N, C-alpha and C positions, 0 to 999 in steps of 0.2 A: 483470588488476588491477595497478596499479603499487604499492599498499600493501596489507598484510595486517593485519587487526585482531588484537589480542592480548588475551587474558584470563588471569587467574592461576588457581590451583587452585580458588578459591572463586568462579569466574565473574565476578570483578570486572574491568571493562575497563581496560586500560592503553593507552599510546600505540602506534599502529600501527607496523609495522616494514616493511622492503623484503622482496620475495619471495626475494631471494638469502639474506637472513639467516634468513628463516623456513625456508628449505630446509635450511640447515645446522643449525638447531635440530632439525628433524624427523629428520635422518639420525643425529644424535648422541644422540637420545632425550631431548633437553631439552624438546621440545614435542611435542604431539599435534595433528594436523590434524583439523578438523571443518568442517561447513557449517552456516550459519545462514541459512535462507531463500535459498539460492542464493549466499550470500556466503562465500568461502573464508576461514577463521579458523585460529588456532593457539591452543592452550591450554598455558601453561607448566607443566611438571611440577616445576620448582624455584623457589626464591624469586627473584623479579626483582631485578636489581642496583640498579634505580632505579624508584621509584614516582611520580616527578615528572610531572605532566600539564601540557600547555599548554591554553589556551582552545580548544575546539572548538565550532563552531556548526553548526547544521542550518538550511538554507534551504528553504522550502516555497513553490512556485509553483503555486496551485490553477488548475484548468482544467475545462471541461465535458467534454472528451474525453481530454485528456492531463494529467498532473501531473508537475512536476519537483522532485526532491529532490537536495541537495548536502550533503555532510559535508566541512568543511574547517577548517583552522587558518589562522594568519596566513601561515605559510610553505608549507604543502602542501594540495593538494586530495585528499582521501582517496577519495571516492566520488561518482559522479554517476549518478542512477537516474531513468528516465522511466517512470511507470506509466500503464496504461490505466485511466481512471476507472471506478467502479462505476456503470454506468448502465442496468442491466437490472432493477432492483428494482421500479420503478414498474409496468412492463408485466407482471411476474411476479405482483405483488399483484392487479392487475386481472383477470388471467386466472383466478387461483385463486378470487377472490371470485365472479365469474361462474359458474364451475363449481360452486361450493358452492351458490349460490342456484338453479342449474338442478337440482341433485340433489334439492332439497327439494320440487320439484314432481313427482318421479318416485318410484317404489318402490325406491330405492337407498339404501345406507348413507350416512348423513351425521350430523354432530353436531347436537345440539339447538340451536336458536336461542338466542342469548345476549341478555340485556338490553341495550339501547343503552347503550354506555359513554360517559362524558363526553369530548368531544372535547378534545384538549390534547396537550401534549408535542410530539415532533418526528415528522413523517411518516417512515415506513419508508425511503422512497427517499432522503430527504435525510440521515437519520441514517446510512445505510449509506456515504454519501460522506464524512461527517466521521469516522465510525468507522474508515474505512480509513486516513485520515491519521494517526490516533492509533496504529493497529497498526503502521504503517510506522516511525514515530518511536520506539516501544517497541523494535523490533528494532535500531535504531540505538543506542539507550541501552544495549542489553545487550552490545554489542561495542565501542562508542566511549565514552570519558569526555566526554559532552556537557555543556556548560556553559551554552549558550544556544540559543534557537529563534527564527528570524526567518520571519514568514509575511506574505505580501501580503494586506492586509485587502480583503475583498470588500465593495463597497458597491453598493446598488441605488438608482437614482434614483426618487424619489417625486414625486408631483404635489400641488400645494397645492390645498387646498379639497376633497380627496376624503375618502372615509370612513376608518375607523380601519384597515381591512384593507390599505390602500395603504401603510401604513408599513413592512410587512415581507412584501411579495408575492413577492419573489425566492426560489426554492428554495434558492439558495446562501447567502442572508442568513439564513435560518431555521437555527438550530442552531449558528451559528459561535461564539456566546458559550459555549455548553456545550463545544464543541471546545476553545476557548481555555483554559477552566478545567481541562479534563483534561490538556491539554499543560503547564499550570503545574505540575502534580504531578511532571513530569519534569525541567523546567528552565524559567528565566524566559522568557517569550514576549514578543517585540517585534513590534508590528504596523507594517507600512510601507504607504505609499500607492503605488498602481500607477504614478502619473505623477511626482509630485514626488521619490520616492525611487528606485523601480526604473528607470523609463525615463530619467531624467536622469543617473542615475549610469552607466547602460549607455552612454549617448552619450559621457559624460566618458572612460570607459575605452576607447572605440573598438570596443565589441562590437556585433555585428549579430545581430538575431534574425529568422529566416526564418519567414514565416507558413505555409509548406508543412508538412504533416505528414510530416517526414522521419524514417525509422527509424534509431535509434542515431546521431542527428545532435545535436551540441552546440549547433547554432543553433535548437533548438526551446525547450522549456520549461526545460531544464536551464541555459540561459544566465541566465535570470532567477533561478532558485534559487540559482546561484552568486553573483549580484549581491547577493541578500538576505543570504547568509552572509558576504559580503565586507563589508557594512555593519556587521556585528557584530564581526568579528575583524581585518578589514583584509587586506592582501595587495598584490600587484602586478597580476598577470594570470593567467588560468586556464592553468596548465602542464599539467594533466591534463584532456584533453577526451574521454577514454573514457567512453561512456555505456552503462549496462546498461538495456535496455528490458525491462520486466516486465509480465506480465499475470496477475492472480489466477485461480485455477482456479474456475470456476463449478460448484458442486456443487448439483444440483438438490434441492429439498425433497421429502419423501415425499408421493406423490399416490396416489389411489385407483387410477388407471390412466391411461394415455396418452389423449390427446383424440381422436387419429385411430385408428379401429379397423383391425386388420390383416386377415388372411385369415379368411373365414367370419365376419366381424363381431366377432372376439375382440379384446378390449382387454387387453394385458398389464399387469401391475403396473409402476410406475415410480417412480424417485426413492429417497431414503434416503441415509444416510451410510455404510452398510456394503454390502460386496459380497463375497460368499462368505466371510464372517467377517473380512474385511480392511477397513480404513478407507479410504474412497474419498479420493483425492488424495494418499495416502501414497506415498513413493518405494520401489520394489522392483527387484530384479534379476531380469529375465526371461531364460529359457534361449535364447530366439530373438532378442528385440528388445534385450536389454541393459538399461540403466538406463531405467526407465519409472515412471509414476505410475499408480495404481490407478484405473480407470474402471469402467464397467458399466452395463447397462441395467436389470437387475433382480437379485433375489437369486439366481436360479438361473444366470444367465449374466453373466459379467464379461469385460472386455477390458483390456489393458494398453495405454497410449498412450505414445509416445516423449516422454521428458521434455526440456523445452527446456534448452539449456546455460546 
């Protein structure tokens, strides 16, 4: 990273600093290093010499498979991240529903049928996508003094003369108002149009966006997220093109057993958030594999998976 986020003793974010200065602070005992969701940060152990902050914007470029996030001020680009979208919830919900209905026709443990609940709210798969955006911005807000948020507004084309359901049929369209209201609690949100704002501004700046799904490439979604942040705070050109590609750990919910039986027709227990007393997904230091995160297949058997850098 070209810049290191800085917080004070009360965990309030300050302006980021350079890695060289952060290293001097750590060696002298003036600061303590720590990681926040894979982002290297420092915490000052003394009173900062200046608490003045510049306007810092977060640009969000939503996508069906990848999403781009940029944190920048007028002079500097502090962070570019590309996330894999949460797209497995719908299939998991359908699988668990079918398994639960099948157990009711057999002599196996199952919960009692509930009364039909009134349909409404946001579907789980759609809500998971919008909640992920909120969680990412909350992490940024904890280590950067965020002043504004820019997001590319998603619009679904509707057909005239159709029924009422046609007005909000797109999964990405549903729940966006709820997401915007939650982001407003962090910082003012500005919605931008994908063509008149993002595309035309990108053309004026001479930036090109590749349609290929390139890993760690600034030509992917991050170029649009940078443009969205640029529209809020200004700047010249992206001087920092380093991209962190991230993928959230998928922790399976607790199930009665795995669907495919093993030897002798035995179905082992599966799922849950704990593994041998440790929280799954937590970072641990393994004697053989080094830095890992906790995985596991059941309560009796766990395994450590190498952590991504």
